[in-house]
C-alpha positions in Angstrom: 12.5 34.9 -1.7 15.0 36.5 0.7 18.7 35.8 0.3 19.0 33.9 3.5 16.1 31.6 2.6 17.6 31.1 -0.9 20.9 29.9 0.5 19.2 27.8 3.2 17.2 26.0 0.5 20.4 25.5 -1.6 22.1 23.9 1.4 19.1 21.7 2.1 19.0 20.6 -1.6 22.8 19.9 -1.5 22.4 17.7 1.6 19.4 15.9 0.0 21.5 15.1 -3.1 24.5 14.1 -1.0 22.5 11.8 1.2 20.6 10.0 -1.5 20.2 6.3 -0.9 22.6 3.8 -2.3 22.8 0.0 -2.2 25.7 -1.9 -1.0 28.0 -2.9 -3.9 31.3 -3.6 -2.0 33.1 -6.8 -3.0 35.2 -8.7 -0.6 38.6 -9.9 -2.0 39.7 -13.5 -2.2 41.9 -13.1 0.9 38.8 -12.4 3.0 37.3 -15.7 2.0 40.4 -17.7 2.9 39.4 -17.2 6.5 35.6 -16.8 6.2 33.9 -20.0 7.5 31.0 -20.4 5.1 28.4 -22.7 6.7 25.0 -23.0 5.1 22.7 -25.2 7.2 21.3 -28.3 5.5 17.5 -28.2 5.3 15.4 -31.3 4.8 12.3 -29.4 3.6 13.5 -25.9 2.6 11.0 -23.3 1.6 13.2 -22.0 -1.2 15.9 -23.6 -3.4 18.4 -21.0 -4.6 20.0 -22.0 -7.9 23.1 -20.0 -8.7 24.2 -20.1 -12.3 26.6 -18.3 -14.7 29.8 -19.3 -12.8 32.9 -17.9 -14.4 34.5 -15.7 -11.7 35.5 -17.2 -8.3 35.5 -13.8 -6.6 32.0 -13.0 -7.8 30.4 -16.3 -6.8 32.0 -16.2 -3.4 30.6 -12.7 -2.9 27.2 -13.8 -4.2 27.2 -16.7 -1.6 28.4 -14.3 1.1 25.4 -12.0 0.5 23.0 -14.9 0.5 24.5 -16.0 3.8 24.1 -12.6 5.3 20.5 -11.7 4.4 17.0 -13.3 5.0 18.4 -15.9 7.4 14.9 -16.5 8.7 13.9 -18.2 5.4 14.7 -21.9 5.2 16.7 -22.5 2.0 19.0 -24.7 0.2 21.8 -23.4 -2.1 22.6 -25.2 -5.4 25.5 -24.0 -7.4 25.8 -24.9 -11.1 29.5 -25.0 -11.7 31.7 -25.4 -14.8 34.6 -27.6 -13.8 37.4 -26.0 -15.8 36.8 -22.4 -14.5 39.0 -23.0 -11.5 36.2 -22.7 -8.9 35.6 -26.4 -8.1 38.0 -26.9 -5.3 36.9 -23.7 -3.5 33.2 -24.5 -3.8 33.7 -28.1 -2.5 35.0 -26.6 0.8 31.8 -24.7 1.5 29.5 -26.6 3.9 25.8 -26.9 3.1 25.8 -26.2 -0.6 25.0 -28.6 -3.4 27.3 -28.5 -6.5 25.9 -29.6 -9.9 28.6 -29.7 -12.6 27.6 -28.5 -16.0 29.8 -30.5 -18.3 28.6 -28.8 -21.4 29.2 -25.1 -21.5 26.3 -24.5 -23.8 23.9 -26.6 -21.9 23.1 -24.2 -19.0 19.3 -24.3 -19.4 19.6 -28.1 -19.2 21.7 -27.9 -16.1 19.2 -25.5 -14.5 16.4 -27.9 -15.3 18.4 -30.7 -13.8 18.9 -28.6 -10.6 15.1 -27.8 -10.5 14.4 -31.6 -10.6 16.9 -32.2 -7.7 15.7 -29.2 -5.7 13.8 -29.8 -2.4 12.2 -26.4 -2.0 8.6 -25.3 -2.6 10.0 -22.3 -4.5 12.8 -22.1 -7.0 15.0 -18.9 -7.0 17.2 -18.5 -10.0 20.1 -16.1 -9.4 23.0 -15.1 -11.6 26.3 -15.4 -9.8 27.3 -11.9 -10.7 24.6 -10.5 -8.4 24.8 -9.4 -4.8 21.4 -9.8 -3.1 20.3 -7.1 -0.6 18.3 -7.1 2.7 14.8 -8.6 2.3 15.6 -9.7 -1.3 13.9 -13.1 -0.8 11.2 -12.5 1.9 9.6 -9.7 -0.2 9.4 -12.0 -3.2 7.8 -14.8 -1.1 5.3 -12.3 0.4 3.8 -11.7 -3.0 2.8 -15.3 -3.3 1.2 -15.1 0.1 -0.7 -11.9 -0.5 -1.7 -11.9 -4.2 -3.8 -14.4 -6.2 -2.6 -16.2 -9.4 1.1 -15.4 -9.0 3.3 -17.2 -11.4 6.7 -15.6 -10.7 8.2 -12.5 -8.9 11.4 -10.7 -9.8 13.6 -8.0 -8.3 14.8 -4.5 -9.0 18.2 -5.0 -10.8 20.6 -2.3 -9.8 24.0 -1.5 -11.4 27.3 -0.9 -9.6 26.9 2.8 -10.2 23.5 2.8 -8.4 21.1 3.2 -11.4 18.4 0.8 -12.4 19.3 -1.9 -14.9 15.7 -3.1 -15.1 12.5 -2.9 -13.0 10.8 -5.8 -14.8 10.2 -6.0 -18.5 7.3 -5.3 -20.9 6.9 -6.9 -24.3 5.2 -5.0 -27.1 4.3 -5.7 -30.7 6.9 -7.6 -32.7 8.1 -9.0 -29.4 10.0 -5.9 -28.6 11.3 -5.9 -25.1 11.4 -2.7 -22.9 13.4 -2.8 -19.7 11.5 -0.6 -17.3 13.6 2.0 -15.5 16.8 1.3 -17.4 19.4 3.9 -16.4 17.0 5.7 -14.1 17.6 6.5 -10.4 17.0 3.6 -7.9 14.3 5.5 -6.1 12.4 6.8 -9.1 8.8 6.6 -7.9 7.5 5.2 -11.2 9.7 2.1 -10.6 9.2 1.8 -6.8 5.9 0.0 -6.5 4.7 -3.6 -6.8 3.2 -4.2 -10.3 2.5 -6.8 -12.9 5.0 -7.1 -15.8 5.6 -9.5 -18.6 8.8 -11.0 -17.2 11.7 -10.5 -14.9 15.2 -12.0 -15.3 18.4 -12.5 -13.3 16.7 -12.7 -9.9 13.4 -14.7 -10.3 11.3 -16.7 -7.9 8.6 -19.2 -8.9 7.0 -22.4 -7.7 8.8 -25.6 -8.4 5.6 -27.3 -9.5 2.4 -26.3 -11.3 -1.0 -26.9 -9.9 -1.2 -30.2 -11.9 2.1 -31.4 -10.4 4.2 -30.8 -13.4 7.6 -29.2 -12.9 8.2 -25.6 -14.0 11.1 -26.0 -16.2 13.0 -23.7 -18.7 12.6 -24.2 -22.4 15.8 -25.8 -23.5 15.5 -24.4 -26.9 17.1 -21.3 -25.5 20.8 -21.2 -24.7 20.2 -17.7 -23.1 18.9 -17.8 -19.6 17.5 -14.3 -20.1 15.2 -15.5 -22.9 14.5 -18.8 -21.1 13.3 -16.9 -18.0 11.2 -14.5 -20.2 9.7 -17.5 -21.9 8.9 -19.2 -18.6 7.1 -16.1 -17.2 5.1 -15.8 -20.4 4.2 -19.5 -20.5 3.0 -19.3 -16.8 0.6 -16.5 -17.9 -0.5 -18.2 -21.2 -1.0 -21.7 -19.8 -2.1 -21.0 -16.2 -3.2 -17.4 -16.2 -0.5 -16.8 -13.6 0.9 -13.3 -13.4 4.6 -12.2 -13.1 5.2 -9.4 -10.6 8.0 -7.0 -10.2 8.8 -6.1 -6.5 10.9 -3.0 -5.9 11.6 -3.9 -2.2 13.6 -6.9 -3.5 16.8 -5.2 -4.6 19.9 -6.9 -6.1 23.1 -5.3 -7.3 24.4 -6.7 -10.6 28.0 -6.1 -11.6 28.4 -6.9 -15.3 24.9 -7.5 -16.7 26.0 -11.1 -17.3 22.4 -12.2 -16.9 21.7 -10.3 -20.2 25.0 -11.1 -22.1 23.2 -13.4 -24.5 20.3 -11.0 -25.1 21.7 -10.4 -28.6 21.9 -14.1 -29.3 20.3 -14.0 -32.8 18.9 -17.5 -32.7 17.3 -17.1 -29.3 15.9 -13.7 -30.3 14.4 -15.2 -33.5 13.0 -18.2 -31.6 11.5 -15.9 -28.9 10.0 -13.5 -31.5 8.5 -16.3 -33.7 6.9 -18.0 -30.7 5.5 -14.9 -28.9 4.7 -12.5 -31.7 1.0 -13.4 -31.9 0.6 -12.8 -28.2 1.6 -9.2 -28.1 -0.1 -6.3 -29.9 0.4 -3.4 -27.5 1.9 -0.4 -29.2 5.3 0.7 -27.6 4.6 4.4 -27.9 1.7 6.6 -27.0 1.0 10.1 -28.5 3.5 11.8 -26.2 6.2 9.5 -27.7 6.8 8.0 -24.2 6.9 4.3 -23.4 3.4 3.0 -22.9 3.6 1.8 -19.3 -0.1 1.3 -19.0 0.0 -2.3 -20.2 -1.4 -4.7 -17.5 -3.7 -1.8 -16.4 -7.2 -1.1 -17.4 -8.4 2.4 -18.3 -8.9 4.7 -16.5 -5.6 5.3 -14.6 -6.0 7.5 -11.5 -4.1 10.3 -10.0 -5.0 10.7 -6.3 -4.2 14.1 -4.8 -4.4 14.4 -1.0 -3.6 16.9 1.7 -1.7 14.5 4.1 -0.4 11.0 3.9 -3.2 8.5 4.5 -2.6 6.3 7.5 -5.1 3.4 7.5 -4.1 2.3 10.9 -4.9 5.6 12.5 -8.1 7.2 11.2 -11.3 6.2 9.4 -10.8 8.6 6.5 -7.5 6.8 5.7 -9.2 3.4 6.1 -11.8 4.5 3.5 -9.0 5.7 1.3 -7.3 2.3 1.4 -10.5 0.4 0.7 -11.1 2.6 -2.4 -7.6 1.8 -3.6 -8.3 -1.9 -3.1 -11.5 -1.7 -5.1 -9.8 0.1 -8.0 -6.8 -2.3 -8.0 -9.2 -5.3 -8.0 -10.6 -3.9 -11.2 -7.2 -3.5 -12.7 -6.6 0.3 -12.4 -3.3 2.0 -11.8 -3.1 4.6 -9.0 -0.6 7.4 -8.5 -0.7 9.2 -5.1 0.7 12.6 -4.2 0.3 14.5 -0.9 0.6 18.2 -0.2 2.3 17.8 3.2 4.9 15.1 3.8 6.4 14.7 7.3 9.6 12.7 7.0 9.5 11.5 10.7 5.8 10.5 10.8 5.0 9.6 7.2 8.0 7.7 5.9 6.8 4.3 7.1 3.7 4.6 4.9 5.6 5.0 1.7 6.6 1.3 1.5 3.2 0.3 2.8 1.5 1.9 -0.2 4.2 0.8 -2.6 3.8 -2.8 -1.5 0.1 -2.4 -2.2 0.9 -1.4 -5.8 0.4 2.4 -5.5 2.9 4.7 -7.2 3.9 7.3 -4.6 5.2 10.7 -5.7 7.9 12.0 -3.5 11.0 14.1 -3.9 14.0 12.1 -5.2 17.4 12.5 -6.8 17.4 11.4 -10.5 20.3 9.8 -12.3 21.6 13.2 -13.3 21.9 14.3 -9.7 18.9 16.7 -9.9 16.1 16.8 -7.4 12.7 15.9 -8.9 10.0 17.5 -6.8 6.6 16.0 -6.2 4.8 18.8 -8.0 6.8 18.1 -11.2 5.9 14.4 -10.9 2.2 15.3 -10.6 2.4 17.4 -13.8 4.2 14.6 -15.6 1.6 12.1 -14.5 -1.0 14.1 -16.4 0.5 12.5 -19.6 -0.7 9.0 -18.6 -3.6 9.3 -16.1 -7.3 9.6 -17.1 -8.9 10.6 -13.8 -7.7 13.2 -11.2 -9.3 12.4 -7.8 -8.7 15.3 -5.4 -9.6 15.0 -1.6 -10.7 17.8 0.8 -10.9 21.6 0.2 -7.3 22.6 1.0 -6.1 19.7 -1.1 -8.3 20.9 -3.9 -7.1 24.5 -3.5 -3.5 23.5 -3.7 -3.5 20.9 -6.4 -6.0 22.6 -8.7 -3.9 25.7 -8.7 -0.9 23.5 -9.9 -2.7 21.6 -12.6 -5.2 24.2 -13.9 -4.3 24.9 -17.5 -2.4 21.6 -17.9 -5.4 19.3 -17.8 -5.9 17.8 -21.2 -9.1 15.7 -21.3 -8.8 14.1 -17.9 -11.9 13.9 -15.8 -11.7 15.5 -12.3 -13.4 14.2 -9.1 -13.8 16.2 -5.9 -14.0 14.0 -2.8 -15.4 16.1 0.1 -14.5 13.3 2.7 -16.8 15.4 4.9 -18.2 18.9 4.8 -15.6 20.9 6.6 -17.6 24.1 6.8 -20.6 22.2 8.2 -18.5 20.6 10.9 -17.2 24.1 11.9 -20.6 25.7 11.9 -21.8 22.9 14.3 -18.8 23.4 16.4 -19.8 27.1 16.9 -22.5 25.9 19.4 -19.7 24.8 21.8 -17.5 27.8 21.5 -17.9 30.7 24.0 -17.2 33.4 21.4 -17.4 33.0 17.7 -14.9 35.5 16.4 -14.9 37.3 13.1 -11.8 35.5 12.2 -13.5 32.1 12.7 -16.5 33.3 10.6 -14.1 34.2 7.9 -12.4 30.8 8.2 -15.8 29.0 7.8 -16.7 31.2 4.8 -13.3 30.4 3.3 -13.8 26.6 3.6 -17.4 26.8 2.3 -16.2 28.8 -0.7 -13.4 26.4 -1.5 -15.6 23.3 -1.0 -18.3 24.5 -3.3 -15.7 25.8 -5.8 -14.2 22.3 -5.9 -17.6 20.7 -6.4 -18.7 23.0 -9.1 -15.5 22.9 -11.1 -15.2 19.1 -11.0 -16.8 16.6 -13.4 -18.1 14.5 -10.5 -18.4 14.9 -6.7 -18.1 12.3 -4.0 -20.0 12.6 -0.7 -19.6 10.2 2.2 -23.3 10.0 3.0 -26.6 10.6 1.3 -27.3 13.3 3.9 -24.3 15.4 2.7 -25.2 14.7 -0.9 -28.6 16.3 -0.2 -27.1 19.2 1.6 -24.8 20.2 -1.2 -27.4 19.6 -3.9 -29.7 21.9 -2.0 -26.9 24.5 -2.3 -26.8 24.4 -6.1 -24.4 21.4 -6.9 -25.9 19.3 -9.7 -27.4 16.2 -8.0 -26.7 13.8 -10.9 -23.0 14.4 -10.6 -22.8 13.6 -6.9 -22.1 10.0 -5.9 -22.0 8.6 -2.4 -18.9 6.5 -1.7 -18.9 5.9 2.0 -16.7 4.1 4.5 -16.3 0.4 4.0 -17.0 -2.0 6.9 -16.5 -5.8 6.9 -18.0 -7.9 9.7 -15.5 -9.6 12.0 -16.1 -13.3 12.2 -16.3 -15.2 15.4 -16.3 -12.4 18.0 -15.3 -14.4 21.0 -16.5 -13.0 24.3 -19.9 -12.9 25.8 -21.6 -10.1 27.9 -20.5 -11.5 31.2 -16.9 -11.9 30.1 -16.5 -8.2 29.0 -15.9 -5.1 31.0 -15.4 -1.4 30.5 -16.4 1.3 28.0 -14.4 2.1 24.8 -13.8 5.2 22.7 -11.5 5.5 19.8 -10.5 8.4 17.5 -7.7 10.5 16.1 -7.1 13.5 18.2 -6.0 15.9 15.6 -9.7 15.9 14.9 -11.4 18.4 17.3 -14.8 16.6 17.6 -13.0 13.7 19.2 -11.2 15.9 21.7 -14.6 17.5 22.5 -16.1 14.0 23.0 -13.4 12.9 25.4 -13.8 16.2 27.4 -17.6 15.7 27.5 -17.1 12.1 28.7 -14.6 13.0 31.4 -16.1 16.3 32.7 -19.9 15.7 32.4 -21.0 12.2 31.6 -18.8 9.8 33.6 -19.1 11.6 36.9 -22.8 10.9 36.7 -22.1 7.2 35.8 -19.5 6.8 38.6 -22.0 8.3 41.2 -24.0 5.1 40.7 -21.3 2.6 39.6 -17.7 3.6 40.4 -16.3 0.3 39.0 -17.0 1.1 35.3 -13.7 1.9 33.5 -13.3 3.5 30.1 -10.4 3.0 27.6 -9.5 5.9 25.3 -7.6 4.7 22.2 -6.1 6.6 19.2 -3.1 8.6 18.0 -2.0 12.2 18.8 -3.7 12.6 22.2 -2.6 15.9 23.7 0.0 15.4 26.4 -1.5 18.1 28.7 -4.9 16.5 28.6 -3.5 13.0 29.2 -1.7 14.3 32.3 -4.9 15.9 33.5 -7.4 13.1 32.6 -5.6 9.7 32.8 -6.5 7.5 35.8 -7.2 3.9 36.5 -10.9 4.5 35.7 -10.2 6.8 32.7 -7.3 5.1 30.8 -5.8 7.0 27.9 -4.0 4.3 26.0 -3.1 6.2 22.8 -2.1 4.7 19.5 -2.3 0.9 19.3 -0.9 -1.2 16.5 -4.0 -3.4 16.7 -7.2 -2.5 18.4 -9.0 -5.9 18.1 -8.4 -6.7 21.8 -10.4 -3.7 23.1 -13.2 -4.2 20.7 -13.5 -7.8 21.7 -13.1 -7.3 25.4 -15.0 -4.0 26.1 -18.7 -4.2 27.0 -20.0 -0.9 25.4 -18.7 1.5 22.8 -19.5 5.2 23.6 -19.4 8.1 21.1 -20.8 11.2 22.6 -20.1 13.4 19.6 -21.6 16.8 19.8 -20.6 18.1 16.4 -18.9 16.9 13.2 -19.9 15.9 9.7 -19.8 12.9 7.5 -20.1 9.2 8.5 -18.3 8.2 11.7 -15.9 5.4 11.0 -15.5 4.7 14.7 -19.2 3.7 14.9 -18.9 1.4 11.9 -15.8 -0.2 13.4 -17.7 -1.0 16.6 -20.5 -2.5 14.6 -18.0 -4.6 12.7 -17.1 -6.2 16.1 -20.8 -6.4 17.1 -19.9 -4.2 20.0 -23.1 -2.4 21.2 -23.0 1.4 20.6 -24.3 4.4 22.5 -24.0 7.7 20.5 -25.7 11.0 19.7 -27.7 12.1 16.7 -24.5 13.6 15.2 -22.7 10.2 15.7 -25.6 8.3 14.2 -25.8 10.6 11.1 -25.5 8.7 7.9 -25.3 5.3 9.7 -29.0 4.3 9.4 -29.1 3.4 13.1 -32.3 2.7 14.9 -32.6 3.5 18.6 -32.9 0.5 20.9 -32.5 -1.9 17.9 -29.1 -1.3 16.4 -27.7 1.2 18.9 -28.8 3.5 21.7 -29.1 7.1 20.5 -29.1 9.9 23.1 -29.5 13.6 22.9 -26.6 15.7 24.1 -27.8 15.9 27.7 -25.1 14.4 29.9 -27.6 12.9 32.3 -29.5 11.1 29.5 -26.2 9.8 28.0 -25.1 8.6 31.5 -28.4 6.8 32.1 -28.1 4.9 28.8 -24.6 3.8 29.8 -25.8 2.5 33.1 -28.8 0.8 31.5 -26.8 -1.0 28.7 -23.9 -1.8 30.9 -26.1 -4.0 33.3 -28.9 -5.1 31.0 -27.9 -8.2 29.3 -31.1 -8.6 27.3 -30.8 -5.1 25.8 -27.1 -5.7 25.2 -27.8 -9.0 23.3 -30.4 -7.2 21.1 -27.9 -4.6 20.0 -25.2 -7.2 19.7 -27.3 -9.4 17.4 -28.5 -6.5 15.3 -25.2 -4.7 15.0 -24.5 -5.9 11.4 -27.8 -4.7 10.0 -26.6 -1.1 9.3 -23.4 -2.4 7.6 -25.0 -3.5 4.3 -24.9 0.0 2.9 -21.1 0.1 3.8 -20.2 -3.2 2.1 -17.4 -3.5 -0.4 -19.9 -4.5 -3.0 -22.1 -1.4 -2.5 -19.2 1.0 -2.6 -17.7 -0.8 -5.7 -21.1 -0.4 -7.5 -21.2 3.3 -6.5 -17.7 3.9 -7.9 -18.6 2.0 -11.2 -21.7 4.2 -11.5 -19.6 7.3 -11.2 -17.1 6.1 -13.8 -19.9 5.3 -16.2 -21.2 8.8 -15.6 -17.7 10.1 -16.5 -17.7 8.1 -19.7 -15.6 5.1 -18.8 -16.9 1.6 -19.6 -16.6 -1.1 -16.9 
């Protein structure tokens, strides 16, 4: 490394450390609140009842209320404050409009006072909050979202952060002898292993749960405990034991805690004995694994997965990423933990997908600054993950080349999967037919990809193809057939497609335009096919959707009849309103997600043999399949566009090819692969 590059990297690292994220922990003084007009709105049927407890510091409780007032204003809520009269806070609290004060006459009866507050509360949800905590943006909405998106949710808790911006706890696990482990304690707030939604045994200090159980009984704390910490832990465990309802930790819900008061009675001997005596039979997990690290795998089923990709998957932008996300969902449904690392990370384009996957429960490796002010690189996290994952699932040839070089020699019993996604070398060989001059450099590039793809397949314990056609291709080239498993795209039929033939207009094409076969298809449409269509029907429009369309081509091609619309947050409108989907693909490999997506919407398809590859389409029954002659493709467009009977036939039969792409089929294929690798279902 040259001296200039060395210092440039040092400066970059310094800036990265300097700009590390911090949460807001600034406290307003009492003088500020003398002129601050608190005014909480009174709600008749609030969604959430916030119960603030542990009042012994006027400045803290006012700052606690100030933060609640500032954030998540869109959620209807009532605020209940449990006050102890002789702490000097009564007269101040009575001046605040819109809050309910419940006086706790007995200092040692806080659990009873909380239960009394729960009985009085009007909200669907109860949110217990210690008064020494400052909530942050989205603290409440993210907790409520878990109840809306997950099944069998009992309670959800927050990431507890100290005033010095380290984690106090990221949920808690309980091991044998009722030993409690606070996840993430003293670690950095953005440590990836504590930055994803996951099941835990309990959360404390900032906890959301339903007011009533399914049978109508109130969710109340066990008044045996004087410690709210143990009472909240007991409640979470009881919700699981009695109702099979899980407790989740949500990292997006962050709260800053100033004096750990929510844990001050954790060393209460009586509460600890009572907790241990009651819950000991329930917990048998060992705290440590062979590496002498905390066993974080509790709540997950073996195997745990390490996914290694080239680029950040973007499920709203390309079919390969949609497939990736569906595989994640299948594994999570079956209780498996997933860690994801990507080779290339673009801060401007990829950052929004970090919380997307974290909210989905995926642990995302990314560079971060640890509690010792040192940068922990993605590669170091991947190597560390080898201590607790069982399966390494690597995607694509360049991804395999990069990641295998990193982990080779460090693998210790893990099984390795190579997921080809599609055959890159085969796609490039087919592309040669549409290139004027195939250079020696291109031939070398194709040879390089072919070598890397087959090396990955031969080294790995199992291989995943996206279609049976590609499975046969690679087995014919020497890869053991019994270790190849087809895990294809997943397509789910869209219910109640609204518009009929006569109410639709226009043609539709969609794709990601970093992928050259899609660029070629658009050029083929614009330059050769559509002029033939327009010669007979100049009213037919086409809509071109998808991200990363080249600016120069858009300037050249875009018109009223040839509308290049680019990336769309949702594409349902065009699939529901267009009359015909066209995919004149002349080269490529793998299964074409765009075809499957059109079939999901029962939108009749015209494509080529390449487009139909792996899709089990039948010409004139489930799609129209043309050769690559532009006149033939144009004739099929004109025929289908005006022939309602033919359109109805394809429309009604569109779902027939999707059975092989169902969730159930792919789930069974994955289970067969895991059985082959030695893992029981």
